[in-house]
PDB file of the backbone (N, CA, C, O) and the ligand in Angstrom, with CONECT records:
HET     ZN  A 101       1
ATOM      1  N   MET A   1      46.309 -36.277  -5.847  1.00  0.00           N
ATOM      2  CA  MET A   1      45.435 -36.416  -7.036  1.00  0.00           C
ATOM      3  C   MET A   1      43.981 -36.103  -6.816  1.00  0.00           C
ATOM      4  O   MET A   1      43.364 -36.493  -5.825  1.00  0.00           O
ATOM      5  N   LYS A   2      43.452 -35.370  -7.802  1.00  0.00           N
ATOM      6  CA  LYS A   2      42.162 -35.085  -7.629  1.00  0.00           C
ATOM      7  C   LYS A   2      41.233 -35.629  -8.698  1.00  0.00           C
ATOM      8  O   LYS A   2      41.368 -35.315  -9.880  1.00  0.00           O
ATOM      9  N   PHE A   3      40.235 -36.496  -8.236  1.00  0.00           N
ATOM     10  CA  PHE A   3      39.350 -37.321  -9.278  1.00  0.00           C
ATOM     11  C   PHE A   3      38.093 -36.441  -9.511  1.00  0.00           C
ATOM     12  O   PHE A   3      37.618 -36.355 -10.644  1.00  0.00           O
ATOM     13  N   TRP A   4      37.596 -35.844  -8.552  1.00  0.00           N
ATOM     14  CA  TRP A   4      36.516 -35.153  -8.851  1.00  0.00           C
ATOM     15  C   TRP A   4      36.614 -33.574  -8.442  1.00  0.00           C
ATOM     16  O   TRP A   4      37.191 -33.166  -7.434  1.00  0.00           O
ATOM     17  N   PRO A   5      36.002 -32.829  -9.323  1.00  0.00           N
ATOM     18  CA  PRO A   5      36.016 -31.514  -9.175  1.00  0.00           C
ATOM     19  C   PRO A   5      35.384 -30.997  -7.972  1.00  0.00           C
ATOM     20  O   PRO A   5      34.259 -31.426  -7.717  1.00  0.00           O
ATOM     21  N   ARG A   6      35.875 -30.211  -7.246  1.00  0.00           N
ATOM     22  CA  ARG A   6      35.162 -29.831  -5.907  1.00  0.00           C
ATOM     23  C   ARG A   6      33.995 -29.052  -6.252  1.00  0.00           C
ATOM     24  O   ARG A   6      34.005 -28.121  -7.057  1.00  0.00           O
ATOM     25  N   ARG A   7      32.941 -29.490  -5.580  1.00  0.00           N
ATOM     26  CA  ARG A   7      31.708 -28.722  -5.783  1.00  0.00           C
ATOM     27  C   ARG A   7      31.565 -27.386  -5.082  1.00  0.00           C
ATOM     28  O   ARG A   7      31.723 -27.302  -3.864  1.00  0.00           O
ATOM     29  N   ARG A   8      31.277 -26.370  -5.820  1.00  0.00           N
ATOM     30  CA  ARG A   8      31.316 -25.031  -5.265  1.00  0.00           C
ATOM     31  C   ARG A   8      29.946 -24.996  -4.333  1.00  0.00           C
ATOM     32  O   ARG A   8      28.860 -25.413  -4.735  1.00  0.00           O
ATOM     33  N   PRO A   9      30.157 -24.481  -3.137  1.00  0.00           N
ATOM     34  CA  PRO A   9      28.915 -24.309  -2.323  1.00  0.00           C
ATOM     35  C   PRO A   9      28.050 -23.207  -3.021  1.00  0.00           C
ATOM     36  O   PRO A   9      28.484 -22.199  -3.580  1.00  0.00           O
ATOM     37  N   PRO A  10      26.772 -23.580  -2.887  1.00  0.00           N
ATOM     38  CA  PRO A  10      25.742 -22.686  -3.817  1.00  0.00           C
ATOM     39  C   PRO A  10      25.914 -21.283  -3.158  1.00  0.00           C
ATOM     40  O   PRO A  10      26.073 -21.094  -1.952  1.00  0.00           O
ATOM     41  N   ALA A  11      25.859 -20.329  -4.128  1.00  0.00           N
ATOM     42  CA  ALA A  11      25.988 -18.849  -3.720  1.00  0.00           C
ATOM     43  C   ALA A  11      24.957 -18.379  -2.780  1.00  0.00           C
ATOM     44  O   ALA A  11      23.768 -18.625  -2.977  1.00  0.00           O
ATOM     45  N   ALA A  12      25.395 -17.680  -1.720  1.00  0.00           N
ATOM     46  CA  ALA A  12      24.400 -17.118  -0.886  1.00  0.00           C
ATOM     47  C   ALA A  12      23.335 -16.267  -1.562  1.00  0.00           C
ATOM     48  O   ALA A  12      23.600 -15.426  -2.421  1.00  0.00           O
ATOM     49  N   PRO A  13      22.146 -16.535  -1.127  1.00  0.00           N
ATOM     50  CA  PRO A  13      21.049 -15.593  -1.763  1.00  0.00           C
ATOM     51  C   PRO A  13      21.414 -14.141  -1.580  1.00  0.00           C
ATOM     52  O   PRO A  13      22.081 -13.784  -0.609  1.00  0.00           O
ATOM     53  N   GLU A  14      20.981 -13.292  -2.507  1.00  0.00           N
ATOM     54  CA  GLU A  14      21.202 -11.821  -2.210  1.00  0.00           C
ATOM     55  C   GLU A  14      20.293 -11.417  -1.014  1.00  0.00           C
ATOM     56  O   GLU A  14      19.104 -11.725  -0.926  1.00  0.00           O
ATOM     57  N   PRO A  15      20.937 -10.749  -0.180  1.00  0.00           N
ATOM     58  CA  PRO A  15      20.130 -10.128   0.857  1.00  0.00           C
ATOM     59  C   PRO A  15      18.935  -9.301   0.433  1.00  0.00           C
ATOM     60  O   PRO A  15      19.124  -8.350  -0.325  1.00  0.00           O
ATOM     61  N   GLU A  16      17.772  -9.580   0.846  1.00  0.00           N
ATOM     62  CA  GLU A  16      16.495  -8.830   0.456  1.00  0.00           C
ATOM     63  C   GLU A  16      16.582  -7.314   0.713  1.00  0.00           C
ATOM     64  O   GLU A  16      16.487  -6.899   1.869  1.00  0.00           O
ATOM     65  N   ARG A  17      16.730  -6.606  -0.157  1.00  0.00           N
ATOM     66  CA  ARG A  17      16.620  -5.127   0.044  1.00  0.00           C
ATOM     67  C   ARG A  17      15.313  -4.628   0.291  1.00  0.00           C
ATOM     68  O   ARG A  17      14.377  -4.841  -0.481  1.00  0.00           O
ATOM     69  N   ALA A  18      15.216  -3.970   1.344  1.00  0.00           N
ATOM     70  CA  ALA A  18      13.772  -3.231   1.403  1.00  0.00           C
ATOM     71  C   ALA A  18      13.687  -2.116   0.525  1.00  0.00           C
ATOM     72  O   ALA A  18      14.668  -1.388   0.375  1.00  0.00           O
ATOM     73  N   ASN A  19      12.566  -1.896  -0.099  1.00  0.00           N
ATOM     74  CA  ASN A  19      12.315  -0.930  -1.001  1.00  0.00           C
ATOM     75  C   ASN A  19      11.876   0.329  -0.216  1.00  0.00           C
ATOM     76  O   ASN A  19      10.843   0.294   0.454  1.00  0.00           O
ATOM     77  N   PRO A  20      12.678   1.493  -0.291  1.00  0.00           N
ATOM     78  CA  PRO A  20      12.444   2.669   0.522  1.00  0.00           C
ATOM     79  C   PRO A  20      11.122   3.289   0.267  1.00  0.00           C
ATOM     80  O   PRO A  20      10.477   3.864   1.143  1.00  0.00           O
ATOM     81  N   THR A  21      10.738   3.150  -0.980  1.00  0.00           N
ATOM     82  CA  THR A  21       9.381   3.859  -1.455  1.00  0.00           C
ATOM     83  C   THR A  21       8.346   2.911  -0.558  1.00  0.00           C
ATOM     84  O   THR A  21       7.547   3.420   0.228  1.00  0.00           O
ATOM     85  N   ARG A  22       8.437   1.663  -0.739  1.00  0.00           N
ATOM     86  CA  ARG A  22       7.488   0.812   0.050  1.00  0.00           C
ATOM     87  C   ARG A  22       7.531   1.047   1.522  1.00  0.00           C
ATOM     88  O   ARG A  22       6.455   1.121   2.116  1.00  0.00           O
ATOM     89  N   ILE A  23       8.608   1.170   2.157  1.00  0.00           N
ATOM     90  CA  ILE A  23       8.822   1.368   3.508  1.00  0.00           C
ATOM     91  C   ILE A  23       8.090   2.754   3.855  1.00  0.00           C
ATOM     92  O   ILE A  23       7.411   2.871   4.875  1.00  0.00           O
ATOM     93  N   ALA A  24       8.276   3.795   2.935  1.00  0.00           N
ATOM     94  CA  ALA A  24       7.544   5.092   3.357  1.00  0.00           C
ATOM     95  C   ALA A  24       6.106   5.014   3.232  1.00  0.00           C
ATOM     96  O   ALA A  24       5.385   5.622   4.024  1.00  0.00           O
ATOM     97  N   VAL A  25       5.586   4.230   2.187  1.00  0.00           N
ATOM     98  CA  VAL A  25       4.228   4.196   2.009  1.00  0.00           C
ATOM     99  C   VAL A  25       3.627   3.317   3.134  1.00  0.00           C
ATOM    100  O   VAL A  25       2.507   3.577   3.573  1.00  0.00           O
ATOM    101  N   LEU A  26       4.361   2.275   3.607  1.00  0.00           N
ATOM    102  CA  LEU A  26       3.782   1.550   4.811  1.00  0.00           C
ATOM    103  C   LEU A  26       3.856   2.280   6.104  1.00  0.00           C
ATOM    104  O   LEU A  26       3.040   2.119   7.011  1.00  0.00           O
ATOM    105  N   GLU A  27       4.977   3.174   6.152  1.00  0.00           N
ATOM    106  CA  GLU A  27       4.955   4.117   7.331  1.00  0.00           C
ATOM    107  C   GLU A  27       3.715   4.970   7.375  1.00  0.00           C
ATOM    108  O   GLU A  27       3.112   5.198   8.423  1.00  0.00           O
ATOM    109  N   HIS A  28       3.336   5.460   6.120  1.00  0.00           N
ATOM    110  CA  HIS A  28       2.162   6.280   5.994  1.00  0.00           C
ATOM    111  C   HIS A  28       1.011   5.664   6.418  1.00  0.00           C
ATOM    112  O   HIS A  28       0.250   6.249   7.189  1.00  0.00           O
ATOM    113  N   ASP A  29       0.745   4.346   5.936  1.00  0.00           N
ATOM    114  CA  ASP A  29      -0.404   3.655   6.136  1.00  0.00           C
ATOM    115  C   ASP A  29      -0.566   3.215   7.629  1.00  0.00           C
ATOM    116  O   ASP A  29      -1.639   3.305   8.224  1.00  0.00           O
ATOM    117  N   LEU A  30       0.425   2.798   8.108  1.00  0.00           N
ATOM    118  CA  LEU A  30       0.425   2.105   9.475  1.00  0.00           C
ATOM    119  C   LEU A  30       0.641   3.096  10.544  1.00  0.00           C
ATOM    120  O   LEU A  30      -0.025   3.029  11.577  1.00  0.00           O
ATOM    121  N   LEU A  31       1.480   3.963  10.373  1.00  0.00           N
ATOM    122  CA  LEU A  31       1.967   4.840  11.432  1.00  0.00           C
ATOM    123  C   LEU A  31       1.476   6.319  11.312  1.00  0.00           C
ATOM    124  O   LEU A  31       1.504   7.093  12.269  1.00  0.00           O
ATOM    125  N   GLY A  32       1.028   6.650  10.084  1.00  0.00           N
ATOM    126  CA  GLY A  32       0.479   7.914   9.747  1.00  0.00           C
ATOM    127  C   GLY A  32       1.662   9.004   9.513  1.00  0.00           C
ATOM    128  O   GLY A  32       1.505  10.221   9.618  1.00  0.00           O
ATOM    129  N   ILE A  33       2.800   8.385   9.198  1.00  0.00           N
ATOM    130  CA  ILE A  33       3.932   9.394   9.099  1.00  0.00           C
ATOM    131  C   ILE A  33       3.877   9.878   7.499  1.00  0.00           C
ATOM    132  O   ILE A  33       3.932   9.074   6.568  1.00  0.00           O
ATOM    133  N   PRO A  34       3.771  11.176   7.350  1.00  0.00           N
ATOM    134  CA  PRO A  34       3.837  11.529   5.869  1.00  0.00           C
ATOM    135  C   PRO A  34       5.030  11.323   5.189  1.00  0.00           C
ATOM    136  O   PRO A  34       6.128  11.437   5.733  1.00  0.00           O
ATOM    137  N   PRO A  35       4.869  11.030   4.048  1.00  0.00           N
ATOM    138  CA  PRO A  35       6.285  10.769   3.272  1.00  0.00           C
ATOM    139  C   PRO A  35       6.677  12.003   3.012  1.00  0.00           C
ATOM    140  O   PRO A  35       5.901  12.956   3.078  1.00  0.00           O
ATOM    141  N   GLU A  36       8.070  12.120   2.650  1.00  0.00           N
ATOM    142  CA  GLU A  36       8.855  13.228   2.235  1.00  0.00           C
ATOM    143  C   GLU A  36       8.210  13.959   1.053  1.00  0.00           C
ATOM    144  O   GLU A  36       7.850  13.263   0.104  1.00  0.00           O
ATOM    145  N   PRO A  37       8.042  15.148   1.009  1.00  0.00           N
ATOM    146  CA  PRO A  37       7.342  15.764  -0.137  1.00  0.00           C
ATOM    147  C   PRO A  37       8.324  15.658  -1.427  1.00  0.00           C
ATOM    148  O   PRO A  37       9.535  15.858  -1.330  1.00  0.00           O
ATOM    149  N   GLY A  38       7.754  15.364  -2.498  1.00  0.00           N
ATOM    150  CA  GLY A  38       8.434  15.181  -3.722  1.00  0.00           C
ATOM    151  C   GLY A  38       8.991  13.834  -3.967  1.00  0.00           C
ATOM    152  O   GLY A  38       9.471  13.500  -5.050  1.00  0.00           O
ATOM    153  N   SER A  39       8.917  13.101  -2.970  1.00  0.00           N
ATOM    154  CA  SER A  39       9.616  11.716  -3.054  1.00  0.00           C
ATOM    155  C   SER A  39       8.606  10.713  -3.869  1.00  0.00           C
ATOM    156  O   SER A  39       7.461  11.107  -4.089  1.00  0.00           O
ATOM    157  N   ALA A  40       8.985   9.547  -4.275  1.00  0.00           N
ATOM    158  CA  ALA A  40       8.078   8.554  -5.021  1.00  0.00           C
ATOM    159  C   ALA A  40       6.966   8.121  -3.988  1.00  0.00           C
ATOM    160  O   ALA A  40       5.843   7.810  -4.384  1.00  0.00           O
ATOM    161  N   ALA A  41       7.293   8.109  -2.710  1.00  0.00           N
ATOM    162  CA  ALA A  41       6.147   7.615  -1.838  1.00  0.00           C
ATOM    163  C   ALA A  41       5.098   8.748  -1.715  1.00  0.00           C
ATOM    164  O   ALA A  41       3.901   8.466  -1.674  1.00  0.00           O
ATOM    165  N   ALA A  42       5.486   9.883  -1.662  1.00  0.00           N
ATOM    166  CA  ALA A  42       4.434  10.888  -1.679  1.00  0.00           C
ATOM    167  C   ALA A  42       3.577  10.888  -2.912  1.00  0.00           C
ATOM    168  O   ALA A  42       2.394  11.218  -2.833  1.00  0.00           O
ATOM    169  N   LEU A  43       4.092  10.553  -3.978  1.00  0.00           N
ATOM    170  CA  LEU A  43       3.274  10.394  -5.250  1.00  0.00           C
ATOM    171  C   LEU A  43       2.378   9.248  -5.137  1.00  0.00           C
ATOM    172  O   LEU A  43       1.201   9.327  -5.489  1.00  0.00           O
ATOM    173  N   VAL A  44       2.926   8.123  -4.629  1.00  0.00           N
ATOM    174  CA  VAL A  44       2.121   7.064  -4.387  1.00  0.00           C
ATOM    175  C   VAL A  44       0.736   7.364  -3.616  1.00  0.00           C
ATOM    176  O   VAL A  44      -0.387   6.992  -3.957  1.00  0.00           O
ATOM    177  N   VAL A  45       1.094   8.123  -2.505  1.00  0.00           N
ATOM    178  CA  VAL A  45       0.030   8.411  -1.569  1.00  0.00           C
ATOM    179  C   VAL A  45      -0.896   9.269  -2.171  1.00  0.00           C
ATOM    180  O   VAL A  45      -2.107   9.107  -2.017  1.00  0.00           O
ATOM    181  N   ALA A  46      -0.315  10.360  -2.988  1.00  0.00           N
ATOM    182  CA  ALA A  46      -1.191  11.443  -3.614  1.00  0.00           C
ATOM    183  C   ALA A  46      -2.067  10.879  -4.740  1.00  0.00           C
ATOM    184  O   ALA A  46      -3.191  11.332  -4.954  1.00  0.00           O
ATOM    185  N   LEU A  47      -1.513   9.848  -5.479  1.00  0.00           N
ATOM    186  CA  LEU A  47      -2.220   9.182  -6.552  1.00  0.00           C
ATOM    187  C   LEU A  47      -3.331   8.241  -6.057  1.00  0.00           C
ATOM    188  O   LEU A  47      -4.328   7.999  -6.737  1.00  0.00           O
ATOM    189  N   ARG A  48      -3.132   7.781  -4.975  1.00  0.00           N
ATOM    190  CA  ARG A  48      -3.862   6.899  -4.392  1.00  0.00           C
ATOM    191  C   ARG A  48      -5.189   7.587  -3.778  1.00  0.00           C
ATOM    192  O   ARG A  48      -6.303   7.063  -3.762  1.00  0.00           O
ATOM    193  N   ARG A  49      -4.873   8.784  -3.306  1.00  0.00           N
ATOM    194  CA  ARG A  49      -5.929   9.664  -2.789  1.00  0.00           C
ATOM    195  C   ARG A  49      -6.929  10.022  -3.892  1.00  0.00           C
ATOM    196  O   ARG A  49      -8.145  10.016  -3.702  1.00  0.00           O
ATOM    197  N   THR A  50      -6.343  10.337  -5.065  1.00  0.00           N
ATOM    198  CA  THR A  50      -7.300  10.608  -6.139  1.00  0.00           C
ATOM    199  C   THR A  50      -8.113   9.419  -6.597  1.00  0.00           C
ATOM    200  O   THR A  50      -9.152   9.519  -7.249  1.00  0.00           O
ATOM    201  N   GLY A  51      -7.586   8.341  -6.225  1.00  0.00           N
ATOM    202  CA  GLY A  51      -8.191   7.254  -6.871  1.00  0.00           C
ATOM    203  C   GLY A  51      -7.779   6.745  -8.154  1.00  0.00           C
ATOM    204  O   GLY A  51      -8.232   7.328  -9.140  1.00  0.00           O
ATOM    205  N   THR A  52      -6.946   5.693  -8.340  1.00  0.00           N
ATOM    206  CA  THR A  52      -6.193   5.412  -9.478  1.00  0.00           C
ATOM    207  C   THR A  52      -6.975   4.300 -10.235  1.00  0.00           C
ATOM    208  O   THR A  52      -6.680   4.060 -11.405  1.00  0.00           O
ATOM    209  N   CYS A  53      -7.947   3.627  -9.612  1.00  0.00           N
ATOM    210  CA  CYS A  53      -8.497   2.598 -10.317  1.00  0.00           C
ATOM    211  C   CYS A  53      -9.893   3.041 -11.145  1.00  0.00           C
ATOM    212  O   CYS A  53     -10.628   3.938 -10.733  1.00  0.00           O
ATOM    213  N   VAL A  54     -10.101   2.419 -12.147  1.00  0.00           N
ATOM    214  CA  VAL A  54     -11.313   2.750 -13.036  1.00  0.00           C
ATOM    215  C   VAL A  54     -12.518   2.700 -12.245  1.00  0.00           C
ATOM    216  O   VAL A  54     -13.335   3.620 -12.270  1.00  0.00           O
ATOM    217  N   GLU A  55     -12.681   1.524 -11.449  1.00  0.00           N
ATOM    218  CA  GLU A  55     -13.860   1.417 -10.694  1.00  0.00           C
ATOM    219  C   GLU A  55     -13.447   0.831  -9.344  1.00  0.00           C
ATOM    220  O   GLU A  55     -12.850  -0.240  -9.235  1.00  0.00           O
ATOM    221  N   HIS A  56     -13.822   1.639  -8.292  1.00  0.00           N
ATOM    222  CA  HIS A  56     -13.435   1.243  -6.903  1.00  0.00           C
ATOM    223  C   HIS A  56     -14.230   0.028  -6.429  1.00  0.00           C
ATOM    224  O   HIS A  56     -15.414  -0.149  -6.715  1.00  0.00           O
ATOM    225  N   GLU A  57     -13.438  -0.851  -5.633  1.00  0.00           N
ATOM    226  CA  GLU A  57     -14.131  -1.960  -5.104  1.00  0.00           C
ATOM    227  C   GLU A  57     -14.083  -1.883  -3.721  1.00  0.00           C
ATOM    228  O   GLU A  57     -13.216  -2.466  -3.071  1.00  0.00           O
ATOM    229  N   PRO A  58     -15.036  -1.142  -3.181  1.00  0.00           N
ATOM    230  CA  PRO A  58     -15.016  -0.780  -1.661  1.00  0.00           C
ATOM    231  C   PRO A  58     -15.486  -2.072  -0.802  1.00  0.00           C
ATOM    232  O   PRO A  58     -16.413  -2.813  -1.130  1.00  0.00           O
ATOM    233  N   VAL A  59     -14.680  -2.208   0.356  1.00  0.00           N
ATOM    234  CA  VAL A  59     -15.170  -3.055   1.413  1.00  0.00           C
ATOM    235  C   VAL A  59     -15.454  -2.343   2.645  1.00  0.00           C
ATOM    236  O   VAL A  59     -14.717  -1.465   3.095  1.00  0.00           O
ATOM    237  N   GLU A  60     -16.536  -2.736   3.183  1.00  0.00           N
ATOM    238  CA  GLU A  60     -16.957  -1.958   4.438  1.00  0.00           C
ATOM    239  C   GLU A  60     -15.949  -2.249   5.486  1.00  0.00           C
ATOM    240  O   GLU A  60     -15.373  -3.332   5.596  1.00  0.00           O
ATOM    241  N   THR A  61     -15.764  -1.184   6.273  1.00  0.00           N
ATOM    242  CA  THR A  61     -14.847  -1.170   7.436  1.00  0.00           C
ATOM    243  C   THR A  61     -15.376  -0.376   8.448  1.00  0.00           C
ATOM    244  O   THR A  61     -14.623   0.160   9.261  1.00  0.00           O
ATOM    245  N   THR A  62     -16.655  -0.231   8.497  1.00  0.00           N
ATOM    246  CA  THR A  62     -17.250   0.574   9.524  1.00  0.00           C
ATOM    247  C   THR A  62     -17.102   0.084  10.797  1.00  0.00           C
ATOM    248  O   THR A  62     -17.417  -1.078  11.051  1.00  0.00           O
ATOM    249  N   THR A  63     -16.612   0.910  11.718  1.00  0.00           N
ATOM    250  CA  THR A  63     -16.595   0.429  13.205  1.00  0.00           C
ATOM    251  C   THR A  63     -17.565   1.152  14.012  1.00  0.00           C
ATOM    252  O   THR A  63     -18.189   2.126  13.591  1.00  0.00           O
ATOM    253  N   PHE A  64     -17.686   0.646  15.216  1.00  0.00           N
ATOM    254  CA  PHE A  64     -18.868   1.145  16.095  1.00  0.00           C
ATOM    255  C   PHE A  64     -18.520   2.687  16.375  1.00  0.00           C
ATOM    256  O   PHE A  64     -17.387   3.119  16.589  1.00  0.00           O
ATOM    257  N   GLY A  65     -19.721   3.447  16.332  1.00  0.00           N
ATOM    258  CA  GLY A  65     -19.536   4.797  16.579  1.00  0.00           C
ATOM    259  C   GLY A  65     -19.209   5.662  15.458  1.00  0.00           C
ATOM    260  O   GLY A  65     -18.866   6.825  15.666  1.00  0.00           O
ATOM    261  N   GLU A  66     -19.298   5.128  14.152  1.00  0.00           N
ATOM    262  CA  GLU A  66     -19.190   5.868  12.930  1.00  0.00           C
ATOM    263  C   GLU A  66     -20.547   6.049  12.510  1.00  0.00           C
ATOM    264  O   GLU A  66     -21.366   5.130  12.510  1.00  0.00           O
ATOM    265  N   ALA A  67     -20.840   7.432  12.090  1.00  0.00           N
ATOM    266  CA  ALA A  67     -22.180   7.637  11.811  1.00  0.00           C
ATOM    267  C   ALA A  67     -22.695   7.114  10.416  1.00  0.00           C
ATOM    268  O   ALA A  67     -23.854   6.788  10.158  1.00  0.00           O
ATOM    269  N   ARG A  68     -21.586   7.098   9.545  1.00  0.00           N
ATOM    270  CA  ARG A  68     -22.024   6.593   8.164  1.00  0.00           C
ATOM    271  C   ARG A  68     -21.067   5.436   7.858  1.00  0.00           C
ATOM    272  O   ARG A  68     -20.043   5.248   8.514  1.00  0.00           O
ATOM    273  N   LEU A  69     -21.470   4.631   6.778  1.00  0.00           N
ATOM    274  CA  LEU A  69     -20.582   3.459   6.312  1.00  0.00           C
ATOM    275  C   LEU A  69     -19.328   4.108   5.782  1.00  0.00           C
ATOM    276  O   LEU A  69     -19.312   5.115   5.074  1.00  0.00           O
ATOM    277  N   THR A  70     -18.264   3.417   6.205  1.00  0.00           N
ATOM    278  CA  THR A  70     -16.858   3.773   5.684  1.00  0.00           C
ATOM    279  C   THR A  70     -16.371   2.510   5.086  1.00  0.00           C
ATOM    280  O   THR A  70     -16.853   1.427   5.420  1.00  0.00           O
ATOM    281  N   GLY A  71     -15.486   2.615   4.265  1.00  0.00           N
ATOM    282  CA  GLY A  71     -14.881   1.503   3.795  1.00  0.00           C
ATOM    283  C   GLY A  71     -13.384   1.814   3.077  1.00  0.00           C
ATOM    284  O   GLY A  71     -12.874   2.931   3.165  1.00  0.00           O
ATOM    285  N   LEU A  72     -12.824   0.850   2.452  1.00  0.00           N
ATOM    286  CA  LEU A  72     -11.532   1.046   1.746  1.00  0.00           C
ATOM    287  C   LEU A  72     -11.684   0.309   0.416  1.00  0.00           C
ATOM    288  O   LEU A  72     -12.335  -0.731   0.321  1.00  0.00           O
ATOM    289  N   CYS A  73     -11.032   0.914  -0.645  1.00  0.00           N
ATOM    290  CA  CYS A  73     -11.120   0.317  -1.996  1.00  0.00           C
ATOM    291  C   CYS A  73     -10.004  -0.770  -1.918  1.00  0.00           C
ATOM    292  O   CYS A  73      -8.881  -0.548  -1.465  1.00  0.00           O
ATOM    293  N   THR A  74     -10.452  -2.024  -2.430  1.00  0.00           N
ATOM    294  CA  THR A  74      -9.543  -3.163  -2.317  1.00  0.00           C
ATOM    295  C   THR A  74      -8.416  -3.109  -3.315  1.00  0.00           C
ATOM    296  O   THR A  74      -7.406  -3.800  -3.185  1.00  0.00           O
ATOM    297  N   ARG A  75      -8.628  -2.184  -4.421  1.00  0.00           N
ATOM    298  CA  ARG A  75      -7.724  -1.998  -5.397  1.00  0.00           C
ATOM    299  C   ARG A  75      -6.622  -0.913  -5.265  1.00  0.00           C
ATOM    300  O   ARG A  75      -5.434  -1.128  -5.504  1.00  0.00           O
ATOM    301  N   CYS A  76      -7.178   0.368  -4.826  1.00  0.00           N
ATOM    302  CA  CYS A  76      -6.222   1.372  -4.678  1.00  0.00           C
ATOM    303  C   CYS A  76      -6.102   1.851  -3.246  1.00  0.00           C
ATOM    304  O   CYS A  76      -5.429   2.863  -3.051  1.00  0.00           O
ATOM    305  N   GLY A  77      -6.623   1.300  -2.320  1.00  0.00           N
ATOM    306  CA  GLY A  77      -6.692   1.619  -0.971  1.00  0.00           C
ATOM    307  C   GLY A  77      -7.280   2.916  -0.544  1.00  0.00           C
ATOM    308  O   GLY A  77      -7.034   3.370   0.574  1.00  0.00           O
ATOM    309  N   ALA A  78      -8.085   3.560  -1.438  1.00  0.00           N
ATOM    310  CA  ALA A  78      -8.635   4.886  -1.116  1.00  0.00           C
ATOM    311  C   ALA A  78      -9.647   4.547  -0.011  1.00  0.00           C
ATOM    312  O   ALA A  78     -10.315   3.515   0.040  1.00  0.00           O
ATOM    313  N   ALA A  79      -9.666   5.579   0.879  1.00  0.00           N
ATOM    314  CA  ALA A  79     -10.807   5.603   1.919  1.00  0.00           C
ATOM    315  C   ALA A  79     -12.009   6.078   1.214  1.00  0.00           C
ATOM    316  O   ALA A  79     -11.972   7.051   0.461  1.00  0.00           O
ATOM    317  N   MET A  80     -13.126   5.367   1.464  1.00  0.00           N
ATOM    318  CA  MET A  80     -14.408   5.691   0.878  1.00  0.00           C
ATOM    319  C   MET A  80     -15.515   5.680   1.939  1.00  0.00           C
ATOM    320  O   MET A  80     -15.466   5.032   2.985  1.00  0.00           O
ATOM    321  N   VAL A  81     -16.543   6.495   1.535  1.00  0.00           N
ATOM    322  CA  VAL A  81     -17.771   6.564   2.467  1.00  0.00           C
ATOM    323  C   VAL A  81     -19.027   6.328   1.538  1.00  0.00           C
ATOM    324  O   VAL A  81     -18.987   6.569   0.332  1.00  0.00           O
ATOM    325  N   GLU A  82     -20.065   5.874   2.136  1.00  0.00           N
ATOM    326  CA  GLU A  82     -21.250   5.646   1.331  1.00  0.00           C
ATOM    327  C   GLU A  82     -22.066   6.687   1.690  1.00  0.00           C
ATOM    328  O   GLU A  82     -22.348   7.017   2.842  1.00  0.00           O
ATOM    329  N   GLU A  83     -22.445   7.204   0.651  1.00  0.00           N
ATOM    330  CA  GLU A  83     -23.517   8.409   0.710  1.00  0.00           C
ATOM    331  C   GLU A  83     -24.658   8.145  -0.196  1.00  0.00           C
ATOM    332  O   GLU A  83     -24.430   7.887  -1.378  1.00  0.00           O
ATOM    333  N   GLU A  84     -25.904   8.191   0.276  1.00  0.00           N
ATOM    334  CA  GLU A  84     -27.034   8.005  -0.467  1.00  0.00           C
ATOM    335  C   GLU A  84     -26.981   6.672  -1.289  1.00  0.00           C
ATOM    336  O   GLU A  84     -27.386   6.625  -2.450  1.00  0.00           O
ATOM    337  N   GLY A  85     -26.488   5.649  -0.665  1.00  0.00           N
ATOM    338  CA  GLY A  85     -26.540   4.335  -1.274  1.00  0.00           C
ATOM    339  C   GLY A  85     -25.424   4.182  -2.369  1.00  0.00           C
ATOM    340  O   GLY A  85     -25.480   3.302  -3.227  1.00  0.00           O
ATOM    341  N   GLU A  86     -24.346   5.155  -2.276  1.00  0.00           N
ATOM    342  CA  GLU A  86     -23.331   5.045  -3.442  1.00  0.00           C
ATOM    343  C   GLU A  86     -22.064   5.263  -2.811  1.00  0.00           C
ATOM    344  O   GLU A  86     -21.970   6.213  -2.033  1.00  0.00           O
ATOM    345  N   TRP A  87     -20.976   4.453  -3.050  1.00  0.00           N
ATOM    346  CA  TRP A  87     -19.649   4.702  -2.477  1.00  0.00           C
ATOM    347  C   TRP A  87     -19.030   5.779  -3.155  1.00  0.00           C
ATOM    348  O   TRP A  87     -19.152   5.862  -4.377  1.00  0.00           O
ATOM    349  N   ARG A  88     -18.356   6.646  -2.487  1.00  0.00           N
ATOM    350  CA  ARG A  88     -17.639   7.701  -2.958  1.00  0.00           C
ATOM    351  C   ARG A  88     -16.284   7.802  -2.173  1.00  0.00           C
ATOM    352  O   ARG A  88     -16.205   7.497  -0.982  1.00  0.00           O
ATOM    353  N   VAL A  89     -15.267   8.230  -2.886  1.00  0.00           N
ATOM    354  CA  VAL A  89     -13.888   8.529  -2.182  1.00  0.00           C
ATOM    355  C   VAL A  89     -14.066   9.566  -1.329  1.00  0.00           C
ATOM    356  O   VAL A  89     -14.531  10.653  -1.670  1.00  0.00           O
ATOM    357  N   ALA A  90     -13.633   9.211   0.030  1.00  0.00           N
ATOM    358  CA  ALA A  90     -13.716  10.205   1.030  1.00  0.00           C
ATOM    359  C   ALA A  90     -12.810  11.352   0.860  1.00  0.00           C
ATOM    360  O   ALA A  90     -11.638  11.223   0.506  1.00  0.00           O
ATOM    361  N   THR A  91     -13.427  12.578   1.142  1.00  0.00           N
ATOM    362  CA  THR A  91     -12.538  13.727   0.971  1.00  0.00           C
ATOM    363  C   THR A  91     -12.151  14.266   2.347  1.00  0.00           C
ATOM    364  O   THR A  91     -12.888  14.285   3.333  1.00  0.00           O
ATOM    365  N   ALA A  92     -10.697  14.769   2.262  1.00  0.00           N
ATOM    366  CA  ALA A  92     -10.318  15.162   3.538  1.00  0.00           C
ATOM    367  C   ALA A  92     -10.214  14.032   4.702  1.00  0.00           C
ATOM    368  O   ALA A  92      -9.880  14.350   5.844  1.00  0.00           O
TER     369      ALA A  92
HETATM  370 ZN    ZN A 101     -10.174   2.318  -5.923  1.00  0.00          ZN2+
END
């Protein structure tokens, strides 16, 4: 005789799936591995290079031995340089 319905054990949480685009972008950022041409990751990197934010918010990341001030945009991650007192997206 069963008085109480048996409690079901809570369902195991979904295993976290790594987003392949995110992985490819991280590989590009951290290891310098270029994303596969035509992939979403390549698009992300390309868009970022053009600067997707309306107004960049640069943070200085200049290290010793660098001739000019260099930085990164905190919004889009674009590499930036300071030229004549103004931050610009670094080219090449
Ligand atoms: Zn930006």
